[in-house]
C-alpha positions, 0 to 999 in steps of 0.5 A, a space after each residue: 500500500 502506497 502513501 497517497 498524500 503527505 502533510 506537515 500535520 495530520 489532526 485526528 479529530 475534527 471538533 473544536 480543539 482539532 479545528 482550532 489547531 487547523 485554523 492556526 496552522 492554516 494561517 501559517 500556510 502549513 499543509 494540514 489534514 483533519 480526519 474526523 469521524 463525525 461523532 463529537 462528544 457534545 453531540 447530545 447537547 442541544 445548546 452550548 453556553 459560556 463561550 463568547 460570541 456563541 452562547 446558546 448556539 448548537 454544537 453543530 452550528 459552531 462546528 459548521 461555522 468553524 469549518 466554513 471559516 477554515 475552508 478559506 485557508 487553502 492548505 487545510 483539507 478535511 477527510 471524513 473517516 476514522 483512523 485505524 492506526 498511526 505508525 511512527 517512522 524515523 521522522 514522520 507518521 503514517 496514518 491508516 484509515 479504517 474503512 478506506 484503503 488509503 495511507 497518509 503521512 505527516 511530520 507531526 500529529 495532533 490527537 483531538 479525539 476527546 473522551 468516551 463517557 461511561 454512564 452509570 447503569 441506571 434506567 433512563 439516564 442515557 436519554 437525558 445525558 447532555 440535556 438535563 443530566 449534565 456535568 458542568 454548572 458553567 456550561 448548563 447551570 444557568 438554564 436550570 437556575 432555581 429549579 429542583 436539582 439533584 447531584 448523583 455523586 458521593 463524598 468529595 465529588 458530591 461536596 464539590 458539586 454542592 458548593 458550586 450548584 448551591 449558588 444556582 438553586 436552593 432546591 438541591 438534593 444529593 443522591 449518593 446511591 448508597 451509603 454516604 461518605 461525607 466528613 463531619 465538616 462536610 455534613 455540617 456545611 450541607 446541613 447549613 445549606 439545607 441540602 438533603 442527602 438521599 442514600 436510597 438506590 436509584 431505580 430509574 430516571 424518568 423524563 420526557 424528550 430528554 428533560 428529567 421529570 423525577 427519580 424513582 428510588 428502591 423504596 417506591 419514592 418518587 423525587 421530582 427533579 428538573 436537572 441532575 449533575 453527575 460526572 461519569 467515568 470516562 476513557 480515551 475514545 481513541 486508544 492510538 495515543 496509548 499504543 504510540 506510548 503517550 503517558 496518561 495521568 492518574 485521571 486518564 488524561 493524556 499528559 501534555 506540556 503547556 505546548 500540548 506536546 506529549 512525551 512522544 516526539 512529534 505527537 500532540 494532544 488537545 481538547 477533552 482527551 488531555 484537559 479536565 476542563 471539558 468545555 468548548 472554550 478550553 478546547 479551543 484554547 488548547 487547539 490554538 496552543 497546539 497549532 502555534 507550538 507545532 508551527 514553531 517546531 516545524 520552523 525550527 
C-alpha cells in the first residue's frame, strides 16, 4: 500500500480543539489534514453556553461555522473517516484509515479525539445525558437556575458539586446511591445549606424528550427533579495515543506540556482527551496552543 498524500500535520479529530489547531496552522500556510469521524462528544447537547460570541448556539452550528471559516485557508483539507492506526517512522507518521484503503503521512500529529463517557447503569439516564443530566454548572447551570436539582455523586465529588450548584438553586438534593461518605465538616456545611442527602438506590430516571421529570428510588419514592449533575467515568475514545506510548495521568488524561506536546516526539494532544476542563472554550484554547507550538517546531 502506497502513501497517497503527505502533510506537515495530520489532526485526528475534527471538533473544536482539532479545528482550532487547523485554523492556526492554516494561517501559517502549513499543509494540514483533519480526519474526523463525525461523532463529537457534545453531540447530545442541544445548546452550548459560556463561550463568547456563541452562547446558546448548537454544537453543530459552531462546528459548521468553524469549518466554513477554515475552508478559506487553502492548505487545510478535511477527510471524513476514522483512523485505524498511526505508525511512527524515523521522522514522520503514517496514518491508516479504517474503512478506506488509503495511507497518509505527516511530520507531526495532533490527537483531538476527546473522551468516551461511561454512564452509570441506571434506567433512563442515557436519554437525558447532555440535556438535563449534565456535568458542568458553567456550561448548563444557568438554564436550570432555581429549579429542583439533584447531584448523583458521593463524598468529595458530591461536596464539590454542592458548593458550586448551591449558588444556582436552593432546591438541591444529593443522591449518593448508597451509603454516604461525607466528613463531619462536610455534613455540617450541607446541613447549613439545607441540602438533603438521599442514600436510597436509584431505580430509574424518568423524563420526557430528554428533560428529567423525577427519580424513582428502591423504596417506591418518587423525587421530582428538573436537572441532575453527575460526572461519569470516562476513557480515551481513541486508544492510538496509548499504543504510540503517550503517558496518561492518574485521571486518564493524556499528559501534555503547556505546548500540548506529549512525551512522544512529534505527537500532540488537545481538547477533552488531555484537559479536565471539558468545555468548548478550553478546547479551543488548547487547539490554538497546539497549532502555534507545532508551527514553531516545524520552523525550527
